[in-house]
Short mmCIF file of the C-alpha atoms (twelve columns), coordinates in Angstrom:
data_MODEL
# 
_entry.id   MODEL 
# 
loop_
_atom_site.group_PDB 
_atom_site.id 
_atom_site.type_symbol 
_atom_site.label_atom_id 
_atom_site.label_alt_id 
_atom_site.label_comp_id 
_atom_site.label_asym_id 
_atom_site.label_seq_id 
_atom_site.Cartn_x 
_atom_site.Cartn_y 
_atom_site.Cartn_z 
_atom_site.pdbx_PDB_model_num 
ATOM 1   C CA . MET A 1   8.475   29.208 -15.596 1 
ATOM 2   C CA . PHE A 2   7.189   25.663 -15.252 1 
ATOM 3   C CA . LYS A 3   5.753   23.223 -17.770 1 
ATOM 4   C CA . THR A 4   3.619   20.197 -16.973 1 
ATOM 5   C CA . THR A 5   5.405   16.901 -16.505 1 
ATOM 6   C CA . THR A 6   4.856   13.417 -15.143 1 
ATOM 7   C CA . ALA A 7   5.212   12.550 -11.471 1 
ATOM 8   C CA . PRO A 8   8.791   11.800 -10.394 1 
ATOM 9   C CA . GLN A 9   9.800   8.300  -9.342  1 
ATOM 10  C CA . ASP A 10  12.395  9.433  -6.791  1 
ATOM 11  C CA . PRO A 11  11.553  7.560  -3.537  1 
ATOM 12  C CA . MET A 12  12.722  10.431 -1.308  1 
ATOM 13  C CA . ILE A 13  10.470  12.935 -3.088  1 
ATOM 14  C CA . LEU A 14  7.514   10.555 -2.933  1 
ATOM 15  C CA . GLN A 15  8.048   10.046 0.815   1 
ATOM 16  C CA . LEU A 16  8.471   13.728 1.599   1 
ATOM 17  C CA . VAL A 17  5.658   15.229 -0.474  1 
ATOM 18  C CA . PRO A 18  2.865   13.804 1.749   1 
ATOM 19  C CA . ILE A 19  4.685   15.078 4.845   1 
ATOM 20  C CA . VAL A 20  5.095   18.599 3.497   1 
ATOM 21  C CA . THR A 21  1.537   18.556 2.120   1 
ATOM 22  C CA . GLN A 22  0.166   17.759 5.571   1 
ATOM 23  C CA . ALA A 23  2.400   20.395 7.163   1 
ATOM 24  C CA . CYS A 24  0.948   22.931 4.704   1 
ATOM 25  C CA . GLU A 25  -2.546  21.906 5.765   1 
ATOM 26  C CA . ILE A 26  -1.593  22.442 9.406   1 
ATOM 27  C CA . LEU A 27  -0.297  25.947 8.701   1 
ATOM 28  C CA . ARG A 28  -3.338  26.885 6.617   1 
ATOM 29  C CA . GLU A 29  -5.576  25.738 9.470   1 
ATOM 30  C CA . GLU A 30  -3.571  27.763 11.991  1 
ATOM 31  C CA . TYR A 31  -3.546  30.795 9.695   1 
ATOM 32  C CA . GLN A 32  -7.325  30.681 9.302   1 
ATOM 33  C CA . ARG A 33  -7.699  30.394 13.064  1 
ATOM 34  C CA . TYR A 34  -5.439  33.394 13.629  1 
ATOM 35  C CA . CYS A 35  -7.137  35.529 10.948  1 
ATOM 36  C CA . SER A 36  -10.561 34.722 12.412  1 
ATOM 37  C CA . GLY A 37  -9.578  36.352 15.689  1 
ATOM 38  C CA . ALA A 38  -9.672  33.138 17.709  1 
ATOM 39  C CA . GLU A 39  -7.416  32.727 20.735  1 
ATOM 40  C CA . PHE A 40  -3.884  32.247 19.456  1 
ATOM 41  C CA . ASP A 41  -0.564  31.904 21.307  1 
ATOM 42  C CA . VAL A 42  2.292   34.218 20.309  1 
ATOM 43  C CA . GLU A 43  5.575   34.329 22.225  1 
ATOM 44  C CA . ARG A 44  8.831   36.249 21.910  1 
ATOM 45  C CA . LYS A 45  12.232  34.622 21.568  1 
ATOM 46  C CA . LYS A 46  15.407  35.927 23.171  1 
ATOM 47  C CA . ASP A 47  16.093  38.037 20.068  1 
ATOM 48  C CA . ASN A 48  12.547  39.453 20.337  1 
ATOM 49  C CA . SER A 49  11.380  37.724 17.146  1 
ATOM 50  C CA . PRO A 50  7.900   36.186 17.318  1 
ATOM 51  C CA . VAL A 51  7.123   32.479 17.496  1 
ATOM 52  C CA . THR A 52  3.581   31.116 17.468  1 
ATOM 53  C CA . GLN A 53  1.588   27.990 18.127  1 
ATOM 54  C CA . ALA A 54  1.631   27.474 14.338  1 
ATOM 55  C CA . ASP A 55  5.458   27.330 14.320  1 
ATOM 56  C CA . TYR A 56  5.466   24.771 17.123  1 
ATOM 57  C CA . ARG A 57  2.678   22.632 15.719  1 
ATOM 58  C CA . ALA A 58  4.240   22.403 12.243  1 
ATOM 59  C CA . ASN A 59  7.650   21.718 13.769  1 
ATOM 60  C CA . THR A 60  6.346   18.884 15.929  1 
ATOM 61  C CA . TYR A 61  4.552   17.246 13.026  1 
ATOM 62  C CA . ILE A 62  7.483   17.474 10.569  1 
ATOM 63  C CA . THR A 63  9.992   16.336 13.194  1 
ATOM 64  C CA . GLU A 64  7.958   13.245 14.048  1 
ATOM 65  C CA . ALA A 65  7.146   12.456 10.407  1 
ATOM 66  C CA . LEU A 66  10.775  12.739 9.289   1 
ATOM 67  C CA . ALA A 67  11.841  10.395 12.074  1 
ATOM 68  C CA . GLN A 68  9.534   7.752  10.592  1 
ATOM 69  C CA . ILE A 69  11.302  7.751  7.216   1 
ATOM 70  C CA . SER A 70  14.876  8.872  7.951   1 
ATOM 71  C CA . THR A 71  17.583  8.252  10.538  1 
ATOM 72  C CA . LEU A 72  19.324  11.543 9.753   1 
ATOM 73  C CA . PRO A 73  19.385  14.237 12.453  1 
ATOM 74  C CA . LEU A 74  17.253  17.354 12.107  1 
ATOM 75  C CA . LEU A 75  18.386  20.915 12.665  1 
ATOM 76  C CA . SER A 76  15.245  23.011 13.062  1 
ATOM 77  C CA . GLU A 77  14.737  26.638 13.987  1 
ATOM 78  C CA . GLU A 78  12.418  25.417 16.724  1 
ATOM 79  C CA . GLY A 79  14.492  22.384 17.790  1 
ATOM 80  C CA . ASP A 80  17.666  21.370 19.618  1 
ATOM 81  C CA . LYS A 81  20.828  22.730 18.003  1 
ATOM 82  C CA . SER A 82  23.396  21.557 20.564  1 
ATOM 83  C CA . LYS A 83  24.799  18.569 18.627  1 
ATOM 84  C CA . ARG A 84  25.024  20.053 15.151  1 
ATOM 85  C CA . ASP A 85  28.854  20.152 15.264  1 
ATOM 86  C CA . GLU A 86  28.768  16.345 15.070  1 
ATOM 87  C CA . TRP A 87  26.660  16.243 11.913  1 
ATOM 88  C CA . THR A 88  27.982  16.017 8.361   1 
ATOM 89  C CA . LYS A 89  24.607  15.129 6.805   1 
ATOM 90  C CA . PHE A 90  21.297  16.329 8.208   1 
ATOM 91  C CA . TRP A 91  17.905  17.841 7.514   1 
ATOM 92  C CA . LEU A 92  17.598  21.615 7.915   1 
ATOM 93  C CA . LEU A 93  14.137  22.978 8.660   1 
ATOM 94  C CA . ASP A 94  12.235  26.180 9.138   1 
ATOM 95  C CA . PRO A 95  8.689   24.966 9.820   1 
ATOM 96  C CA . LEU A 96  7.242   28.463 9.333   1 
ATOM 97  C CA . ASP A 97  9.451   30.964 7.561   1 
ATOM 98  C CA . GLY A 98  7.748   34.337 7.658   1 
ATOM 99  C CA . THR A 99  6.132   34.389 11.070  1 
ATOM 100 C CA . LYS A 100 5.904   38.177 10.826  1 
ATOM 101 C CA . GLU A 101 4.039   37.852 7.508   1 
ATOM 102 C CA . PHE A 102 1.719   35.324 9.165   1 
ATOM 103 C CA . LEU A 103 0.999   37.744 12.015  1 
ATOM 104 C CA . HIS A 104 0.396   40.631 9.597   1 
ATOM 105 C CA . GLN A 105 -2.088  38.392 7.754   1 
ATOM 106 C CA . ARG A 106 0.021   38.263 4.609   1 
ATOM 107 C CA . PRO A 107 -0.082  34.741 3.120   1 
ATOM 108 C CA . GLU A 108 3.575   34.774 2.033   1 
ATOM 109 C CA . PHE A 109 4.955   32.408 4.663   1 
ATOM 110 C CA . THR A 110 6.700   29.189 3.661   1 
ATOM 111 C CA . ILE A 111 8.017   25.846 4.865   1 
ATOM 112 C CA . ASN A 112 11.736  25.416 4.162   1 
ATOM 113 C CA . LEU A 113 13.194  21.897 4.254   1 
ATOM 114 C CA . SER A 114 16.602  20.944 2.870   1 
ATOM 115 C CA . LEU A 115 19.229  18.246 3.018   1 
ATOM 116 C CA . VAL A 116 22.743  19.427 3.876   1 
ATOM 117 C CA . GLU A 117 25.735  17.229 3.083   1 
ATOM 118 C CA . GLY A 118 29.092  18.555 4.209   1 
ATOM 119 C CA . GLU A 119 28.795  22.299 3.713   1 
ATOM 120 C CA . LYS A 120 26.360  22.296 0.796   1 
ATOM 121 C CA . THR A 121 22.640  21.807 0.270   1 
ATOM 122 C CA . THR A 122 21.940  18.909 -2.094  1 
ATOM 123 C CA . PHE A 123 18.136  18.625 -1.941  1 
ATOM 124 C CA . ALA A 124 15.397  21.087 -1.041  1 
ATOM 125 C CA . MET A 125 11.666  21.566 -0.677  1 
ATOM 126 C CA . LEU A 126 10.132  25.002 -0.323  1 
ATOM 127 C CA . ALA A 127 6.360   25.119 0.146   1 
ATOM 128 C CA . ILE A 128 3.870   27.984 0.046   1 
ATOM 129 C CA . PRO A 129 0.891   26.670 2.038   1 
ATOM 130 C CA . CYS A 130 -1.604  29.328 0.967   1 
ATOM 131 C CA . GLU A 131 -0.828  28.744 -2.731  1 
ATOM 132 C CA . HIS A 132 -0.846  24.943 -2.415  1 
ATOM 133 C CA . ASN A 133 2.540   24.752 -4.149  1 
ATOM 134 C CA . ILE A 134 5.654   22.799 -3.221  1 
ATOM 135 C CA . TYR A 135 8.901   23.612 -5.053  1 
ATOM 136 C CA . ILE A 136 11.411  20.776 -5.079  1 
ATOM 137 C CA . CYS A 137 15.095  20.680 -5.982  1 
ATOM 138 C CA . PRO A 138 15.908  16.993 -6.547  1 
ATOM 139 C CA . ILE A 139 19.375  15.547 -6.106  1 
ATOM 140 C CA . LYS A 140 19.729  15.757 -9.896  1 
ATOM 141 C CA . GLY A 141 17.785  17.621 -12.542 1 
ATOM 142 C CA . MET A 142 15.740  20.790 -12.828 1 
ATOM 143 C CA . PRO A 143 13.441  21.985 -10.018 1 
ATOM 144 C CA . LEU A 144 9.940   20.573 -9.851  1 
ATOM 145 C CA . LYS A 145 6.673   22.066 -8.649  1 
ATOM 146 C CA . TYR A 146 3.777   20.117 -7.200  1 
ATOM 147 C CA . ASN A 147 0.328   21.569 -6.666  1 
ATOM 148 C CA . THR A 148 -1.344  19.835 -3.739  1 
ATOM 149 C CA . GLN A 149 -4.857  20.801 -4.865  1 
ATOM 150 C CA . THR A 150 -4.707  19.630 -8.471  1 
ATOM 151 C CA . GLN A 151 -2.025  16.986 -7.797  1 
ATOM 152 C CA . LEU A 152 -0.293  18.123 -10.994 1 
ATOM 153 C CA . TRP A 153 3.482   18.100 -11.463 1 
ATOM 154 C CA . PHE A 154 5.554   20.706 -13.302 1 
ATOM 155 C CA . GLU A 155 9.220   20.999 -14.286 1 
ATOM 156 C CA . TYR A 156 11.242  24.208 -14.507 1 
ATOM 157 C CA . ALA A 157 11.854  25.507 -18.028 1 
ATOM 158 C CA . PRO A 158 14.286  28.431 -18.577 1 
ATOM 159 C CA . THR A 159 13.039  31.635 -20.183 1 
ATOM 160 C CA . GLU A 160 14.783  34.785 -21.377 1 
ATOM 161 C CA . LEU A 161 14.903  37.699 -18.974 1 
ATOM 162 C CA . GLY A 162 13.135  40.954 -19.761 1 
ATOM 163 C CA . ILE A 163 14.813  44.314 -20.329 1 
ATOM 164 C CA . THR A 164 13.661  45.701 -16.987 1 
ATOM 165 C CA . LEU A 165 15.291  44.066 -13.994 1 
ATOM 166 C CA . GLN A 166 12.835  42.673 -11.425 1 
ATOM 167 C CA . VAL A 167 14.066  43.181 -7.864  1 
ATOM 168 C CA . GLY A 168 12.561  41.341 -4.910  1 
ATOM 169 C CA . LEU A 169 12.750  42.989 -1.496  1 
ATOM 170 C CA . SER A 170 11.682  42.033 2.001   1 
ATOM 171 C CA . GLN A 171 8.731   43.878 3.496   1 
ATOM 172 C CA . SER A 172 11.049  45.299 6.168   1 
ATOM 173 C CA . ALA A 173 13.308  46.797 3.465   1 
ATOM 174 C CA . ARG A 174 10.827  49.684 3.156   1 
ATOM 175 C CA . THR A 175 12.208  51.288 6.314   1 
ATOM 176 C CA . LYS A 176 15.934  50.486 6.034   1 
ATOM 177 C CA . PRO A 177 18.062  53.191 4.341   1 
ATOM 178 C CA . GLU A 178 20.661  50.807 2.900   1 
ATOM 179 C CA . TYR A 179 18.058  49.429 0.505   1 
ATOM 180 C CA . ALA A 180 17.277  52.894 -0.842  1 
ATOM 181 C CA . ASP A 181 21.005  53.501 -1.332  1 
ATOM 182 C CA . TYR A 182 21.419  50.183 -3.120  1 
ATOM 183 C CA . LEU A 183 18.472  50.745 -5.427  1 
ATOM 184 C CA . ALA A 184 19.797  54.211 -6.285  1 
ATOM 185 C CA . ALA A 185 23.130  52.650 -7.295  1 
ATOM 186 C CA . LEU A 186 21.341  49.928 -9.249  1 
ATOM 187 C CA . SER A 187 19.200  52.470 -11.115 1 
ATOM 188 C CA . ARG A 188 22.346  54.055 -12.554 1 
ATOM 189 C CA . LEU A 189 23.201  50.723 -14.166 1 
ATOM 190 C CA . ARG A 190 19.872  49.373 -15.372 1 
ATOM 191 C CA . PRO A 191 16.154  50.157 -15.180 1 
ATOM 192 C CA . TYR A 192 14.318  48.095 -12.602 1 
ATOM 193 C CA . THR A 193 11.000  47.486 -10.931 1 
ATOM 194 C CA . ASN A 194 10.770  46.238 -7.376  1 
ATOM 195 C CA . TYR A 195 8.383   43.975 -5.509  1 
ATOM 196 C CA . TYR A 196 7.973   43.505 -1.769  1 
ATOM 197 C CA . ALA A 197 7.320   40.078 -0.331  1 
ATOM 198 C CA . GLY A 198 8.087   38.167 2.835   1 
ATOM 199 C CA . SER A 199 10.173  35.148 3.767   1 
ATOM 200 C CA . ALA A 200 11.663  32.658 1.306   1 
ATOM 201 C CA . TYR A 201 8.661   33.403 -0.905  1 
ATOM 202 C CA . LYS A 202 10.996  35.578 -2.973  1 
ATOM 203 C CA . PHE A 203 13.019  32.525 -4.047  1 
ATOM 204 C CA . CYS A 204 9.814   31.031 -5.433  1 
ATOM 205 C CA . MET A 205 9.170   34.295 -7.256  1 
ATOM 206 C CA . MET A 206 12.572  33.868 -8.911  1 
ATOM 207 C CA . LEU A 207 11.550  30.415 -10.137 1 
ATOM 208 C CA . GLU A 208 8.298   31.876 -11.474 1 
ATOM 209 C CA . ASP A 209 10.081  34.638 -13.456 1 
ATOM 210 C CA . GLN A 210 8.739   37.362 -11.151 1 
ATOM 211 C CA . VAL A 211 12.084  38.268 -9.550  1 
ATOM 212 C CA . ASP A 212 15.594  38.367 -11.057 1 
ATOM 213 C CA . LEU A 213 17.530  39.785 -8.117  1 
ATOM 214 C CA . TYR A 214 17.010  39.632 -4.356  1 
ATOM 215 C CA . PRO A 215 19.403  41.758 -2.242  1 
ATOM 216 C CA . ARG A 216 19.335  41.345 1.526   1 
ATOM 217 C CA . PHE A 217 21.108  43.650 3.966   1 
ATOM 218 C CA . HIS A 218 19.590  42.543 7.264   1 
ATOM 219 C CA . PRO A 219 20.282  39.172 8.910   1 
ATOM 220 C CA . THR A 220 18.794  35.786 8.181   1 
ATOM 221 C CA . CYS A 221 19.596  32.336 9.543   1 
ATOM 222 C CA . GLU A 222 20.798  29.262 7.684   1 
ATOM 223 C CA . TRP A 223 17.334  27.667 7.634   1 
ATOM 224 C CA . ASP A 224 16.040  30.796 5.851   1 
ATOM 225 C CA . THR A 225 18.348  30.468 2.836   1 
ATOM 226 C CA . SER A 226 19.392  26.838 2.348   1 
ATOM 227 C CA . ALA A 227 16.361  25.590 0.402   1 
ATOM 228 C CA . GLY A 228 16.061  28.718 -1.722  1 
ATOM 229 C CA . GLN A 229 19.762  28.750 -2.539  1 
ATOM 230 C CA . CYS A 230 19.611  25.128 -3.668  1 
ATOM 231 C CA . LEU A 231 16.680  25.841 -5.984  1 
ATOM 232 C CA . ILE A 232 18.114  28.922 -7.659  1 
ATOM 233 C CA . GLU A 233 21.596  27.424 -8.014  1 
ATOM 234 C CA . ARG A 234 20.025  24.569 -9.950  1 
ATOM 235 C CA . ILE A 235 18.621  27.000 -12.548 1 
ATOM 236 C CA . GLY A 236 21.968  28.768 -13.022 1 
ATOM 237 C CA . GLY A 237 21.663  31.424 -10.345 1 
ATOM 238 C CA . GLY A 238 23.001  31.582 -6.833  1 
ATOM 239 C CA . LEU A 239 23.249  33.211 -3.445  1 
ATOM 240 C CA . VAL A 240 26.492  34.889 -2.380  1 
ATOM 241 C CA . ASP A 241 27.822  37.175 0.306   1 
ATOM 242 C CA . PHE A 242 28.914  40.708 -0.517  1 
ATOM 243 C CA . LYS A 243 32.329  39.401 -1.605  1 
ATOM 244 C CA . GLY A 244 30.756  37.044 -4.116  1 
ATOM 245 C CA . ARG A 245 31.236  33.840 -2.092  1 
ATOM 246 C CA . ALA A 246 28.475  31.240 -2.072  1 
ATOM 247 C CA . PHE A 247 26.860  30.552 1.303   1 
ATOM 248 C CA . ILE A 248 27.886  27.320 3.035   1 
ATOM 249 C CA . TYR A 249 26.113  25.588 5.909   1 
ATOM 250 C CA . ASN A 250 26.826  24.407 9.462   1 
ATOM 251 C CA . GLN A 251 30.454  25.506 9.314   1 
ATOM 252 C CA . ARG A 252 30.427  28.366 11.848  1 
ATOM 253 C CA . ASP A 253 29.734  28.879 15.530  1 
ATOM 254 C CA . SER A 254 26.726  31.008 14.655  1 
ATOM 255 C CA . LEU A 255 23.802  30.021 12.429  1 
ATOM 256 C CA . LEU A 256 23.212  33.693 11.674  1 
ATOM 257 C CA . ASN A 257 23.857  34.837 8.092   1 
ATOM 258 C CA . ASN A 258 25.157  38.207 7.047   1 
ATOM 259 C CA . GLY A 259 23.794  40.022 4.011   1 
ATOM 260 C CA . PHE A 260 23.574  38.397 0.602   1 
ATOM 261 C CA . ILE A 261 22.776  38.791 -3.054  1 
ATOM 262 C CA . ALA A 262 20.507  36.175 -4.643  1 
ATOM 263 C CA . TYR A 263 20.489  36.257 -8.427  1 
ATOM 264 C CA . LYS A 264 19.030  34.387 -11.375 1 
ATOM 265 C CA . ASN A 265 22.134  34.203 -13.582 1 
ATOM 266 C CA . ASP A 266 25.774  35.270 -13.635 1 
ATOM 267 C CA . ALA A 267 25.105  38.477 -15.577 1 
ATOM 268 C CA . ILE A 268 22.701  39.627 -12.857 1 
ATOM 269 C CA . LYS A 269 25.243  38.631 -10.211 1 
ATOM 270 C CA . ASP A 270 27.880  40.854 -11.846 1 
ATOM 271 C CA . LEU A 271 25.407  43.727 -12.110 1 
ATOM 272 C CA . ALA A 272 24.307  43.318 -8.494  1 
ATOM 273 C CA . LEU A 273 27.846  43.290 -7.124  1 
ATOM 274 C CA . LYS A 274 28.758  46.313 -9.264  1 
ATOM 275 C CA . ALA A 275 25.832  48.233 -7.770  1 
ATOM 276 C CA . LEU A 276 27.004  47.190 -4.316  1 
ATOM 277 C CA . ALA A 277 30.496  48.503 -5.010  1 
ATOM 278 C CA . GLN A 278 29.110  51.807 -6.290  1 
ATOM 279 C CA . MET A 279 26.981  52.135 -3.182  1 
ATOM 280 C CA . ASP A 280 30.067  51.621 -1.016  1 
ATOM 281 C CA . ASP A 281 32.015  54.166 -3.063  1 
ATOM 282 C CA . LYS A 282 29.440  56.931 -2.871  1 
ATOM 283 C CA . PRO A 283 30.730  60.307 -1.522  1 
# 
């Protein structure tokens, strides 16, 4: 949960918040245009995933705005990736995470922006345009939340978990059998309820005490997980592969991630990995 607090004095946060706020406004405008039935450009990438005029417009704005305040390179889903092997410190961006949610008129899409140093994420901003909220993981300290409508600031405050485990799942998990198998294994260990939501929105749900565990069996890319991982690690959780190893960034030939377990604390991590092992051991 979050409690009200005073505005931070961190110069980087104060420079970035107006940029992300304006990017949210751009995506809300594009979303309203799309939902109204107006002419709207949608293309397909080589992997057949959709990309829209909203993705490109937000990417162009954030790219140009970041260049005005920072000399660091930018690795964006919609940008040039050819020189990333040379970078040890850079911005990592998904200007519209949840394009499929956007196109299905579900307002669960996000903006994911993070700072990667070496192999780890040290700073992150994860915004939900349609909720007017920006979640921020500063270099030091607990995550913050800023509401762009009220201009109020909040700081994360830990709470005790409930008896029933809250599991966050991607919308596409409804049709993938491995999720049903995993939930069956999990149910033998602890009662749970599950929620379906798109994109990195589920990481925000973890910060808001709506999700304790987020298993993912189908692929993501590094810009999908970096910001969310940074935020949940700061509150004592994490994001690991199926062998329990934390994700690292820009260290492989491919930017594609394999499956992961995102969890709110170490006890949930142990439970989640135990369910995974039982699923693998089933007859």
